[in-house]
Each structure stands twice: as structure tokens, then as C-alpha cells.
N, C-alpha and C positions, 0 to 999 in steps of 0.2 A: 496813652503812651508815650514812652520819654525816650529822648536819644541822646547818647554822649558820644562825643567823639575829643580825642585829644590825640597829639603828633609831638615828638620833640626832636632836637636836634641831634640827636642820634638814630632819625629816621624811625623810629618805634611806634606805630600806629595803633590806636583801640579804637574800636566802633562797639556801643553796646546799645539795643534795641530794646525795652523792655515793655511788657503790655500789660496791665494791672484791672484786675476785678475785683470789686468790692464786693463783700459777703454783708458787712456793716459800716455803714458810712452815718458818722455824729458828727461829723467839722474833723477839720485838721489837726485835732489832738486827740481823736476817739475814732478807729477805726480798724478792721477785719478784712483782709483779703488774700487774694494769691495773686503774684506776679510771676512771669515768665521772661529767661533773657534768653536773647541770641546776639551772643559775644563775639566777636573778631578782633586776635592780635597777630599782628605783623611785625615781629620785632626787629632792632638793627635791620629796616629796610627788606626782609626775607620773606618767605611766605608766608601766606595768612593760613594761619589756624583757627578751628571755627570751636566755638562752645556755649553748649546747653547749661541754663540753669534753671531751678525753678525753687521760687521762697513764697513763707509765710510772711504777709503785709502787715505791719500791725504798728497801734498808737496808742496811747491811753495815759491817766494820770495817776499819780503815786501821794493820795492825801492830796491836802488845796495848795501845795508850794512849788510842786513838783510836777515834770510830763518824763514821759519815756516814750522811743521810738524805736524799730527791731524790723530788719527786713535778713531774716533768714533762713537757708535754705541749704543747697544744695548742686551740685554738678555731677551729680550720680559718683564722683572718688572721695569725696569730704565734705566738709561745713563750710559755708562761705557765709559773708554777710556780715552787716553793722547794725550798730546798738549803738542807743544813747542812752542817758538818764540827763534830766537839766532840772535846775530852778528853773521859776516861768520870767525873772527878771535873766536869764542868761548867765546870772553871775558864778555860777557853779553846772560842772557837769565831769560827767565820767564818761567813756565813749569805748567802744571797742569794734575791731575792723579785721576779717579775714579774706584775703583774697591770692588770686595767684599771682606768681612773683611773671613781671610782663618782658621775659628775656626768653631769649632761644633755649635756654636748661630750664626755665620754670616753664614754658609751656609746652614744650615736650615731657617734660618726666614728669609733673603735676607737683610743682615743688610751689608753697606755697607761704606767706608769713601770715603773723597774728599780732594785733598793733592794741594795748591796751592803754588807757590812760585816763588824766584827769586833769582838769583845768580850774581854775577858782583866781576870785577879783580879788583886791585889799584896797581899799579908797586908802589913798596918802592926802592929806590935805587938799588940792583941787586936782590931783592928778588921781590916776588908776594904777596899778600893778597887776599886769596876769602873769601869774605862774601855773606853767604846765609842765606836765611828766607824763610819761610814758614810756613801757617798755616795749621789746620789737624780736618778736622769734621768729624761729624759720625752720620749716620741714627739711629731711635731707641731710640733717646733722652740721648744716651753718649756722655758726652763732650765732646769737640775738645783738641785740644793743639795747643803752636803755638812753633818754632823750629828757632834756632838759630847756625849756625856757623860757625867762623874764621878760616881759613887756611893761615899758610903760608910757598911757596913752595922755597927752594932758587936755585938761577941757576948757583952758582958759585961751587954747587957739584951734581956731577951725584947721581942716582942713589945708583949704584952700589958701591958710596964711602962711602954713607950715612950707618952706624949701621941700621939693621931689624928694631931696636925698634923707629929710629929717622930720619926719611927721612923728617917728616915735623911739624910744631906744630898745634895741631889743639884743639878748644875749640868747645865744643858742650852742648846746653842747651835746655832742653825741660818744657815748662810752662802750665799747666792747665787753660785753659780758662773758 
């Protein structure tokens, strides 16, 4: 069983309860099963809307240096879920996610977003630059966005040695497409 709960300053609450059953379980990097989820959405403090989902829950290896995971399914209206392909050392990753938009209009009209992106690390001296890029599309005729982010973390300082406001440098931008 998995329980997910979130709330925000706009009083949007989301609770998801997921039950999983494994058909094949050969460890955290190789499995196949089914997951059933009950989701409750309360956007902007309004009445709660319910949604049921069913997923295929699977993971495996892609060659000797890559791992993949996917939880793909449906709510009976469209496909939902997430998937990723990453290197074993986490230095490279491609990811995909599709979910309902957690606003009154999103949950009432069945509007969804799809987020597809990639990230990779580049060692620079004793630091690492992490580059992330993604595109986000929406159903219902809403325009999408492209996202870009560059972060640098220093291996010369531990997080405890960094001031709270300066553990890394980050630049983030989002552009309408």
C-alpha cells in the first residue's frame, strides 16, 4: 500500500491510496504487477472529487548501465502514469508523466498535462552542472510550455557547510510554446 497526500497555500488537497500486487518480483529493479489507485481531489478548498485508476507497474534493465520504471494505466477516460529511463549512476535520465490538472476545471472537465523531459550531469572541475529540459503539453486546447534548468552543486562543501540560501546555483526558465 502507498499513501500520498499533499496540500498547498491555495487549499488544494490531493490524497491518493494505491494498492499493488506483484506477478513477478525479482527486486526493486525488475518487477511486473498491477496497481489500483483511489484518488481524492479537493481543488481550491471546494468539494472533493473522486477518481479510480488502474496501472501496469513494471521495472527492468536496459543493457548493463541503464534501468527503467513505468507505472502506466488509465482512469477510464485517458492514459495516465509515469515512466523513466536512467543510468545506474543517476547521471542521465529521460522521464514522462501524465496526470489530471488539479484545478476545479481540470478535475471537472478531465483536463490533463503531459510532461516529457531529460536531465544529465556534466562534471566541471570539482563541481557538477545538472542540465534539465522538458516540454509540457495540456489537453483542452491550452498552450504548453518548455522548461529549462541548470544547477551547479559543489563537491567541495557539504550541505551542512552551505548557508541555507546558497547550497547551489540554479537558473530556471519556462517559455510558452
